[in-house]
RONU-26601 format. One line per field, with one value per residue (C-alpha): chain; residue number from 1; x, y, z. Coordinates in steps of 0.2 Angstrom, whole numbers, padded with zeros to 4 digits. Each point is the difference from the previous one (the first is absolute). Example, Ala and Ser with C-alpha at 12.3 -4.5 7.8 and 13.67 -1.06 7.14 Angstrom:
BEGIN
chaine: c(A/A)
num: c(1/2)
c1: c(0062/0006)
c2: c(-0022/0017)
c3: c(0039/-0003)
//
This chain:
BEGIN
chaine: c(A/A/A/A/A/A/A/A/A/A/A/A/A/A/A/A/A/A/A/A/A/A/A/A/A/A/A/A/A/A/A/A/A/A/A/A/A/A/A/A/A/A/A/A/A/A/A/A/A/A/A/A/A/A/A/A/A/A/A/A/A/A/A/A/A/A/A/A/A/A/A/A/A/A/A/A/A/A/A/A/A/A/A/A/A/A/A/A/A/A/A/A/A/A/A/A/A/A/A/A/A/A/A/A/A/A/A/A/A/A/A/A/A/A/A/A/A/A/A/A/A/A/A/A/A/A/A/A/A/A/A/A/A/A/A/A/A/A/A/A/A/A/A/A/A/A/A/A/A/A/A/A/A/A/A/A/A/A/A/A/A/A/A/A/A/A/A/A/A/A/A/A/A/A/A/A/A/A/A/A/A/A/A/A/A/A/A/A/A/A/A/A/A/A/A/A/A/A/A/A/A/A/A/A/A/A/A/A/A/A/A/A/A/A/A/A/A/A/A/A/A/A/A/A/A/A/A/A/A/A/A/A/A/A/A/A/A/A/A/A/A/A/A/A/A/A/A/A/A/A/A/A/A/A/A/A/A/A/A/A/A/A/A/A/A/A/A/A/A/A/A/A/A/A/A/A/A/A/A/A/A/A/A/A/A/A/A/A/A/A/A/A/A/A/A/A/A/A/A/A/A/A/A/A/A/A/A/A/A/A/A/A/A/A/A/A/A/A/A/A/A/A/A/A/A/A/A/A/A/A/A/A/A/A/A/A/A/A/A/A/A/A/A/A/A/A/A/A/A/A/A/A/A/A/A/A/A/A/A/A/A/A/A/A/A/A/A/A/A/A/A/A/A/A/A/A/A/A/A/A/A/A/A/A/A/A/A/A/A/A/A/A/A/A/A/A/A/A/A/A/A/A/A/A/A/A/A/A/A/A/A/A/A/A/A/A/A/A/A/A/A/A/A/A/A/A/A/A/A/A/A/A/A/A/A/A/A/A/A/A/A/A/A/A/A/A/A/A/A/A/A/A/A/A/A/A/A/A/A/A/A/A/A/A/A/A/A/A/A/A/A/A/A/A/A/A/A/A/A/A/A/A/A/A/A/A/A/A/A/A/A/A/A/A/A/A/A/A/A/A/A/A/A/A/A/A/A/A/A/A/A/A/A/A/A/A/A/A/A/A/A/A/A/A/A/A/A/A/A/A/A/A/A/A/A/A/A/A/A/A/A/A/A/A/A/A/A/A/A/A/A/A/A/A/A/A/A/A/A/A/A/A/A/A/A/A/A/A/A/A/A/A/A/A/A/A/A/A/A/A/A/A/A/A/A/A/A/A/A/A/A/A/A/A/A/A/A/A/A/A/A/A/A/A/A/A/A/A/A/A/A/A/A/A/A/A/A/A/A/A/A/A/A/A/A/A/A/A/A/A/A/A/A/A/A/A/A/A/A/A/A/A/A/A/A/A/A/A/A/A/A/A/A/A/A/A/A/A/A/A/A/A/A/A/A/A/A/A/A/A/A/A/A/A/A/A/A/A/A/A/A/A/A/A/A/A/A/A/A/A/A/A/A/A/A/A)
num: c(1/2/3/4/5/6/7/8/9/10/11/12/13/14/15/16/17/18/19/20/21/22/23/24/25/26/27/28/29/30/31/32/33/34/35/36/37/38/39/40/41/42/43/44/45/46/47/48/49/50/51/52/53/54/55/56/57/58/59/60/61/62/63/64/65/66/67/68/69/70/71/72/73/74/75/76/77/78/79/80/81/82/83/84/85/86/87/88/89/90/91/92/93/94/95/96/97/98/99/100/101/102/103/104/105/106/107/108/109/110/111/112/113/114/115/116/117/118/119/120/121/122/123/124/125/126/127/128/129/130/131/132/133/134/135/136/137/138/139/140/141/142/143/144/145/146/147/148/149/150/151/152/153/154/155/156/157/158/159/160/161/162/163/164/165/166/167/168/169/170/171/172/173/174/175/176/177/178/179/180/181/182/183/184/185/186/187/188/189/190/191/192/193/194/195/196/197/198/199/200/201/202/203/204/205/206/207/208/209/210/211/212/213/214/215/216/217/218/219/220/221/222/223/224/225/226/227/228/229/230/231/232/233/234/235/236/237/238/239/240/241/242/243/244/245/246/247/248/249/250/251/252/253/254/255/256/257/258/259/260/261/262/263/264/265/266/267/268/269/270/271/272/273/274/275/276/277/278/279/280/281/282/283/284/285/286/287/288/289/290/291/292/293/294/295/296/297/298/299/300/301/302/303/304/305/306/307/308/309/310/311/312/313/314/315/316/317/318/319/320/321/322/323/324/325/326/327/328/329/330/331/332/333/334/335/336/337/338/339/340/341/342/343/344/345/346/347/348/349/350/351/352/353/354/355/356/357/358/359/360/361/362/363/364/365/366/367/368/369/370/371/372/373/374/375/376/377/378/379/380/381/382/383/384/385/386/387/388/389/390/391/392/393/394/395/396/397/398/399/400/401/402/403/404/405/406/407/408/409/410/411/412/413/414/415/416/417/418/419/420/421/422/423/424/425/426/427/428/429/430/431/432/433/434/435/436/437/438/439/440/441/442/443/444/445/446/447/448/449/450/451/452/453/454/455/456/457/458/459/460/461/462/463/464/465/466/467/468/469/470/471/472/473/474/475/476/477/478/479/480/481/482/483/484/485/486/487/488/489/490/491/492/493/494/495/496/497/498/499/500/501/502/503/504/505/506/507/508/509/510/511/512/513/514/515/516/517/518/519/520/521/522/523/524/525/526/527/528/529/530/531/532/533/534/535/536/537/538/539/540/541/542/543/544/545/546/547/548/549/550/551/552/553/554/555/556/557/558/559/560/561/562/563/564/565/566/567/568/569/570/571/572/573/574/575/576/577/578/579/580/581/582/583/584/585/586/587/588/589/590/591/592/593/594/595/596/597/598/599/600/601/602/603/604/605/606/607/608/609/610/611/612/613/614/615/616/617/618/619/620/621/622/623/624/625/626/627/628/629/630/631/632/633/634/635/636/637/638/639/640/641/642/643/644/645/646/647/648/649/650/651/652/653/654/655/656/657/658/659/660/661/662/663/664/665/666/667/668/669/670/671/672/673/674/675/676/677/678/679/680/681/682/683/684/685/686/687/688/689/690/691/692/693/694/695/696)
c1: c(0000/0014/0008/-0016/-0003/0018/-0003/-0016/0007/0015/-0011/-0011/0016/0004/-0015/0006/-0013/0006/0004/0017/-0008/-0011/0016/0009/-0014/-0002/0018/0002/-0016/0006/0017/-0009/-0010/0016/0008/-0014/0000/0018/-0001/-0011/0012/0011/0018/0005/-0013/0007/-0004/-0013/-0002/-0016/0009/0014/-0012/-0009/0017/0003/-0017/0004/0016/-0010/-0013/0014/0008/-0017/-0005/0016/0010/0015/0004/0007/0009/0002/0012/0013/0016/0014/0015/0004/-0017/0007/0013/-0013/-0011/0015/0003/-0018/0001/0016/-0010/-0014/0012/0007/-0015/-0016/-0008/-0016/-0005/0000/-0019/-0004/0005/0015/0015/0000/0008/0016/0013/0011/-0014/-0006/0018/0000/-0016/0007/0013/-0013/-0003/0015/-0003/0009/-0010/-0012/-0015/0005/0004/-0016/-0011/0009/0006/-0005/-0017/-0007/0014/0001/-0018/-0010/-0017/-0015/-0001/0017/-0005/-0015/0009/0018/0015/0006/0017/0000/0019/0006/-0016/-0002/-0013/0008/0003/-0014/0007/0015/-0013/-0012/0015/0006/-0017/-0004/0016/-0004/-0018/0007/0012/-0015/-0009/0015/-0001/-0019/-0004/-0014/-0007/0017/0001/-0017/0004/0015/-0009/-0014/0012/0008/-0017/-0004/0016/-0001/-0017/0008/0014/-0009/0007/0018/0005/0006/0010/0009/0006/0001/0019/0002/-0009/0012/0009/-0002/0005/-0015/-0014/-0008/-0004/-0018/-0010/-0014/-0013/0011/0001/-0019/-0001/0012/-0010/-0016/0009/0006/-0009/-0017/0004/0015/-0009/-0002/-0017/-0013/-0011/0010/-0002/0016/-0004/-0011/0012/0016/-0008/-0003/0017/0013/0016/0007/0013/-0002/0014/0012/-0005/-0018/-0007/0009/-0004/0010/0017/0003/0017/0011/0013/0009/0005/-0013/-0018/-0009/-0012/-0017/-0003/0004/0004/0011/-0009/0012/0012/-0014/-0005/-0018/-0003/-0015/-0012/-0010/-0018/0003/0005/-0005/0011/0019/0012/0014/0017/0011/0018/0010/-0013/-0008/-0018/-0015/-0018/-0014/0000/-0008/0011/0005/-0011/0008/0018/0011/0003/0017/-0004/0012/-0003/-0005/0017/0001/0007/0014/0000/0017/0004/0019/0012/0017/0010/-0010/0002/0019/0008/0001/-0004/-0015/-0007/0001/-0008/-0014/-0003/-0002/-0018/-0005/0010/-0007/-0018/0001/0013/0005/-0017/-0003/0017/-0004/-0017/0001/0019/0010/-0013/-0013/0013/0005/-0019/-0004/0016/-0008/-0016/0007/0001/0011/-0005/0014/-0005/0013/-0005/-0001/0015/0011/-0005/0017/0015/0005/0017/0004/-0016/0003/-0018/-0004/0008/-0010/-0016/0004/0001/-0018/-0008/0003/-0008/0009/-0004/-0011/0005/-0015/0001/-0012/0016/0009/0013/0016/-0004/0018/0006/-0011/0011/-0005/-0010/-0010/-0014/-0010/-0018/-0014/-0007/-0016/-0006/-0011/0011/-0010/0005/-0009/0010/0016/0012/0003/0018/0004/0017/0006/-0002/0011/0007/-0009/0009/-0013/0001/0019/0000/-0013/0011/0016/-0010/-0007/0017/0009/-0013/-0002/0009/0012/0011/0019/0013/-0005/0006/0013/0007/0001/0009/0013/0002/0001/0007/0010/0019/0010/0004/-0011/-0007/-0018/0000/0002/-0012/-0004/-0008/-0014/-0016/-0002/0018/0005/0018/0000/-0004/-0004/0003/-0006/0008/-0010/0010/-0011/-0001/-0005/-0018/0007/0009/0016/-0007/0005/0014/0011/0017/0011/-0012/0014/0010/-0015/-0002/0019/-0002/-0014/0010/0015/-0010/-0012/0010/-0010/0010/-0008/0015/-0001/-0019/-0015/-0011/0006/-0004/-0002/-0002/-0008/0001/-0014/-0009/-0018/-0004/0012/-0012/-0011/-0017/-0008/-0002/0019/0001/-0014/0009/0017/-0007/-0009/0017/0009/0004/0008/-0004/0012/-0004/-0003/-0016/-0011/-0013/0012/-0002/-0018/0006/0003/-0019/0002/0014/-0005/-0005/0016/0010/0011/0001/0015/-0003/0015/-0002/0010/0010/-0014/-0003/-0019/-0009/-0017/-0007/-0018/0000/0015/0017/0012/0018/0010/0017/-0002/-0012/-0017/-0013/-0019/-0015/-0005/0007/0002/-0012/-0019/-0002/0008/-0003/-0013/0013/0008/0018/0014/0008/0017/0005/0019/0006/0014/0014/0008/0012/0018/0001/-0002/-0011/-0013/-0018/-0011/0002/-0007/-0013/0000/-0009/-0014/-0003/-0002/-0012/-0010/-0002/0000/0001/0015/0011/-0006/0012/0015/0012/0006/0018/0000/0008/0007/0002/-0019/-0005/0010/-0009/-0017/0004/0007/-0015/-0012/0009/-0002/-0019/-0003/0009/-0011/-0016/0003/0012/-0002/0019/0011/0014/0018/0014/0017/-0005/0006/-0018/-0011/-0016/-0007/-0015/-0013/-0014/-0002/-0009/-0015/-0001/0005/0016/-0008)
c2: c(0000/0012/-0002/0006/0014/0006/-0002/0009/0014/0002/0001/0013/0010/0001/0012/0017/0010/-0005/0012/-0002/-0007/-0012/-0007/-0002/-0009/-0012/-0004/-0003/-0011/-0010/-0002/-0006/-0012/-0007/-0002/-0010/-0011/-0003/-0004/-0015/-0007/-0015/0007/-0014/0005/0010/0017/-0003/0010/0009/0006/0007/0009/0007/0006/0008/0008/0007/0008/0007/0008/0009/0006/0006/0009/0006/0004/-0011/-0017/-0008/-0016/-0001/-0015/0010/-0003/0006/0012/0001/-0007/-0017/0001/0005/-0015/-0012/0007/-0003/-0018/-0002/0007/-0013/-0014/0003/0005/-0007/-0017/-0006/-0011/0015/0005/0001/0014/-0003/-0011/-0011/-0015/0002/0007/0005/0009/0009/0005/0009/0009/0005/0010/0011/0009/0010/0018/-0002/-0015/0002/-0003/0013/0013/-0003/0001/0015/0010/-0004/-0008/0015/-0002/-0019/-0005/0007/0008/-0006/0016/-0004/-0018/0007/0016/-0007/0010/0006/-0006/-0019/-0003/0012/0006/0000/-0014/-0010/-0019/-0007/-0017/0006/0008/-0015/-0011/0011/0004/-0019/-0004/0015/-0006/-0017/0010/0009/-0017/-0007/0015/-0003/0017/-0006/0017/0005/-0017/0002/0017/-0007/-0015/0011/0012/-0016/-0006/0016/0002/-0018/0003/0013/-0012/-0015/-0001/0005/-0005/-0018/0006/0013/-0013/-0015/0000/0000/-0016/-0012/-0012/-0008/0015/0010/-0013/0010/0015/0000/0004/0012/-0014/-0007/0017/0001/-0017/0005/0016/-0011/-0012/0013/0002/0008/0015/0004/-0004/0014/-0007/0006/-0013/-0013/-0018/-0009/-0017/-0007/0007/-0007/-0017/0001/0005/-0011/-0004/0015/0007/-0003/-0010/0010/0001/0007/0009/0016/0014/0005/0008/0018/0005/0003/0014/0009/0015/0000/0001/-0008/0013/-0003/0009/0019/0016/0015/0017/0014/-0011/-0007/-0018/-0005/-0018/-0007/-0012/-0013/0004/0018/0007/0018/0001/-0002/-0004/0012/-0006/0013/0000/-0004/-0008/-0013/0006/-0001/0006/0001/0016/0005/0000/0017/0002/0005/-0004/-0006/-0018/-0009/-0018/-0012/-0014/-0012/0002/-0002/0015/0000/0015/0002/0014/0003/0012/0006/-0013/-0014/0008/0003/-0014/-0018/-0006/0011/-0005/-0018/0002/0011/-0012/-0017/0003/0005/-0013/-0014/0006/0001/-0011/-0010/-0008/-0002/-0009/-0011/-0005/0000/-0001/0010/0002/0007/0012/0006/0002/0010/0011/0004/0006/0012/0019/0008/0017/0008/0012/0012/0010/0018/0005/-0013/0003/0005/-0007/-0015/-0004/-0018/-0009/-0017/-0004/0002/-0016/-0010/0009/-0006/-0018/0002/0006/0002/0017/0016/0005/0016/0013/0008/0017/0015/0012/0006/-0013/0003/-0013/0000/-0004/-0016/-0015/-0011/-0011/0009/0011/0014/-0004/0012/0005/0007/-0016/-0014/-0015/-0016/-0018/-0016/-0004/0006/-0001/0013/-0001/0008/0005/-0016/-0003/-0015/-0013/-0017/-0016/-0005/0018/-0001/-0017/0005/0015/-0011/-0013/0013/0009/-0017/-0006/0017/0000/0014/0007/-0001/-0014/-0018/-0009/-0009/0017/0006/-0015/0002/0019/-0001/-0017/-0007/-0001/0005/-0014/-0012/-0015/-0003/-0012/0013/-0005/0018/0003/-0012/0008/-0015/-0001/-0016/0005/0019/0013/0016/0016/0017/0015/0016/0016/0015/0010/0017/0000/-0002/0016/-0006/-0006/-0016/-0004/-0015/0008/-0016/-0011/-0005/-0007/-0011/-0006/-0004/-0010/-0010/-0004/-0006/-0009/-0009/-0003/-0005/-0015/-0017/-0009/0009/0000/-0008/0015/0016/0017/0013/0019/0014/0018/0011/0016/-0004/0016/-0005/-0013/0003/-0005/-0004/-0018/-0002/0005/-0013/-0014/0004/-0001/-0017/-0006/0005/-0011/0012/0019/0012/0019/0014/0006/0008/-0002/-0011/-0014/-0001/-0011/-0014/-0004/-0008/-0012/-0019/-0007/-0004/0014/0011/0019/0009/0017/0011/0011/0016/0002/0004/-0005/-0001/-0012/-0005/-0016/-0004/0012/-0008/0009/-0012/-0004/0005/-0006/-0015/-0004/-0006/-0010/0002/-0005/0018/0014/0018/0006/0000/-0017/-0007/-0019/-0001/-0008/-0017/0007/0000/0016/0004/0017/0005/0017/0010/0008/0017/0003/0006/0019/0010/-0012/0009/-0002/0002/-0015/0004/0009/0008/-0009/0013/-0002/-0018/0001/0014/-0007/-0019/0003/0012/-0015/0003/0015/-0011/-0009/-0018/-0005/-0019/-0010/-0013/-0013/0002/0001/-0016/-0009/0005/-0004/-0017/-0004/0006/-0011/-0015/0004/0002/-0016/-0009/0009/-0003/-0015/-0009/0000/0006/0013/-0006/0011/0005/0016/0004/0006/-0011/-0006/-0008/0012/-0010/0004/0015/-0011/-0003/0014/0017/0000/0015)
c3: c(0000/0004/-0017/-0009/0012/-0004/-0018/0000/0011/-0012/-0015/0008/0004/-0019/-0002/-0005/0010/0018/0013/0009/0016/-0010/-0009/0017/0008/-0015/-0001/0019/0000/-0015/0009/0016/-0010/-0009/0017/0006/-0015/0000/0018/-0004/-0013/0004/0000/-0012/-0013/-0015/-0004/-0013/-0017/0006/0016/-0010/-0012/0015/0006/-0017/0001/0017/-0007/-0015/0012/0010/-0016/-0007/0015/0008/-0015/0006/-0008/0016/0002/0019/-0002/-0009/0009/-0010/0002/0019/0005/-0007/0013/0014/-0006/0002/0018/0004/-0006/0011/0014/-0003/-0002/0017/0010/-0007/0004/-0009/0014/0013/0000/0018/0013/0010/-0003/-0015/0008/-0011/0011/-0014/-0009/0017/0003/-0017/0004/0017/-0010/-0008/0016/-0004/-0005/-0016/-0006/-0015/0011/0013/-0013/-0010/0016/0008/-0014/-0018/0000/-0011/-0013/0000/0000/-0015/0005/-0009/-0010/-0007/-0005/-0010/-0006/-0002/-0002/-0017/0004/0000/0001/0013/0009/0019/-0001/-0015/0001/0011/0001/0011/0011/0001/0005/0013/0007/0001/0010/0012/0002/0006/0011/0009/0000/0010/0012/0002/-0006/-0010/-0005/-0008/-0008/-0008/-0006/-0009/-0007/-0006/-0010/-0007/-0006/-0008/-0009/-0006/-0008/-0011/-0005/-0005/-0018/0005/0018/-0004/-0015/0010/0013/-0011/-0003/0019/0002/-0008/0011/0017/0010/-0007/0003/0013/-0012/-0004/-0016/0000/0003/0014/0008/0000/0007/0014/0004/0001/0013/0012/0017/-0003/0011/-0011/-0016/-0013/-0004/0012/0007/-0009/0007/-0005/0009/-0015/-0013/0009/0000/-0019/-0004/-0009/0011/0007/-0003/-0019/-0008/-0012/-0018/0001/-0015/-0004/-0012/-0015/0004/-0006/-0006/0015/-0003/0013/-0010/-0015/-0002/-0015/-0008/-0010/-0016/0001/-0009/0003/0001/0001/0010/0012/-0002/-0003/0003/-0010/0010/-0009/0002/0004/-0017/0004/0015/0002/0013/0004/0006/0009/-0005/0016/0011/-0012/0007/-0012/0000/-0013/-0011/-0016/-0015/-0007/-0016/-0016/0004/-0014/0001/-0003/-0004/0008/-0012/0014/0009/0019/0009/0013/0011/0007/0013/0001/0008/-0005/0009/-0008/-0017/0001/0010/-0003/0018/0002/-0017/0003/0018/-0008/-0015/0009/0004/-0018/-0008/0011/-0001/-0019/-0010/0016/0003/-0019/-0001/0015/-0006/-0019/-0004/-0011/-0014/0013/0006/-0017/-0004/0015/-0003/-0017/0008/0013/0000/0013/0008/0010/0013/0009/0015/-0005/0010/-0008/-0018/-0007/-0010/0011/-0008/-0003/-0004/0009/-0001/-0018/-0007/0013/-0006/-0018/0007/0007/-0016/-0018/-0001/0005/0018/0001/0012/0009/0006/0002/-0001/-0015/-0005/-0010/-0013/-0007/0018/0000/-0004/-0014/-0002/0014/-0007/0009/0001/-0005/0017/-0008/-0008/0008/0000/0002/0004/0003/0016/0009/0014/0013/0007/0017/0007/0007/0019/0000/-0011/0000/-0005/-0014/-0007/-0001/-0007/-0013/-0005/-0002/-0010/-0012/-0002/-0003/-0013/-0010/-0017/0004/-0014/0002/0001/0003/0015/-0011/-0006/0018/0006/-0014/0003/0019/0006/-0015/0000/-0015/-0011/0010/-0010/-0003/0014/0013/0014/0005/-0017/0004/0008/0012/0004/0010/0004/-0001/0013/-0007/0010/-0004/0009/-0002/-0002/0003/-0016/-0006/0007/0017/-0001/0008/0016/0009/-0011/0004/-0002/0001/-0010/-0012/0015/0005/-0018/-0001/0017/-0007/-0016/0011/0012/-0012/-0016/-0015/-0003/-0002/0006/0017/0004/-0008/0001/-0007/0008/-0014/0004/-0010/0006/-0008/0001/-0003/-0008/-0015/-0005/-0015/0007/0016/-0007/-0001/0018/0005/-0010/0008/0017/-0004/-0006/0016/0015/0011/0000/0008/0003/0011/0007/-0013/-0014/-0010/0013/-0005/-0015/0012/0001/-0017/0006/0002/0017/0010/-0007/0011/0001/0008/0007/0002/0015/0003/0016/0012/0018/0000/-0012/0004/-0008/0003/0015/0008/0002/-0009/0004/-0015/0006/-0011/-0015/0005/-0010/-0001/-0011/0000/-0012/0004/-0012/0000/-0007/0016/0001/-0014/-0011/0003/0001/0013/0005/0007/0007/0001/0007/-0008/0010/0000/-0014/0000/0003/-0016/-0009/-0010/0007/0015/0012/0017/0010/0017/0014/0000/-0019/0002/0014/-0007/-0017/-0003/-0019/0001/-0005/-0018/-0001/0003/-0012/0004/0003/0000/0015/-0012/0015/0005/-0019/-0003/0015/-0007/-0018/0004/0011/-0014/-0013/0012/0002/-0019/-0004/0013/-0007/-0019/-0001/0016/0003/0014/-0006/0002/-0005/0006/0008/0017/0004/0011/-0007/0016/0002/-0010/0011/-0011/-0012/0011/0013/0005/0010/0009)
//
């Protein structure tokens, strides 16, 4: 009966002559009816097609009457991280069997609930300080915010999860009035999330550790089982209902809704048009009204389209809206960091699910729009990002700016978009400034860059040009891409883009030490160690730099953007970081002892441990007096600016360098060839624990 009451109320609410209060009353009545209906469903029953259709009707009613097309389960950008935190809170503090006031009978669970009495616990903060900001009032549910990505009340699932745990906490404390209030708010929010709640938490439900996460139907079943004085349903008698339930708690694997696309730093857009720089999103069934997407917030609301605007037909291409700043445009590291999300959300997912053909097909259907903040719209110098944009689309990227642009200063193949036209696309991707890197996004970026058909020299040509020896026969093992008896070392010399910073002034001495210690003589050692010293800026294309990194077993360089190339190295490869002569070096928040080389699974750049690499850090020393360069900082400079070391050059301590390099050779030989290094060096190779764990 509740289902048909809800259906009738929603259909009535689609009338165009409703007053505001009539609309609110009808939607709340329909929501209450759906709550009662869902309460009577067995938690293991699926969400049926007609129930999904009513949920979609519910969403259409809100869009029609409020002007906002709301998806309350949108948990992208930083709200995705907050949802993950809420799920972790749920895992640690929620127990489905706990439905009666007082202790649950599980000492470990009760001990976790006891911790929530602390002032800084989520339940205390919500109750004492932030209820009005955390719990959306009814008028916000029926008149949702325009901003569905970053609004105050966005991402209802993380609120539902947290409020459920806190309701159980107050049940444990025997404060049934507070428990009932929490559970009531949960039930109301759930009713507005029928078609999307399960999808938003689906990816947290895989594996044994997540078996106590509940679906929407299971949550309603839990709310129906709690003590009557804490029940959100007034006058509800749960005794008969409890006897009719399936085994409780439900087994994992209950029916879930379809998954949406989960992207940390990207939002997938429905059809939309530009109108003088403002995005108007078209909603199916509401042809006369448009959705507006604000540039830097990702918020949207229904607006009428501007009549009479000149239309630029995009030919069915999907738009990629990318917001960048000068560092991301001009430096390699910032570019890669910025582009991981857009690459993963577009070509990365296509490659993973449809292979190279699907990736290339999507690449041919994308149109990139580049937005610079007004205060940064200027000539940015070295365009590190531009070649990556060519990887993403075969169309010239379009610069969007409401300001006058010096067209001659815009680097080819980029073009300046006509701001006055209406640019229309059937779909698109809105890309934010990244909040943090994610392993799957970085892996997607690496796979796309590795599979893209870059111009430039092939791997065979690069092997010959960098690692061959004069007069070597064609049987040179180092010329084989999958070398079985050659360890390829790439030493990065910082080039013209680095503007002379962090130079290794005695690099030639280190290269000579390697040649003397690891002679490329098959009579002396089975595995050869072959070294190439390069400036990455000297390569013809980004593709050549990607291929060189893929061919490298041991990558050596100083802190800087050039070290980002190591993300393309094979699993088990080694990266050696040449550190200036400083006293303070913090690694993962810990002050490290630099008196000897130390190993870690974590790099010094933002990708940290997201790639399967082994890192070794070796500090330089003060050079002889009169050596040109800057090699030390005052104690005050080091303590006041943890990045001040970037001003310094490096003078290698060849003894420490030798220890670190020899260990790295041993690690790489073990990773790639399954052998232990043996040679005539006087340097010990007995610190093999570096292969498996941090010496720190």
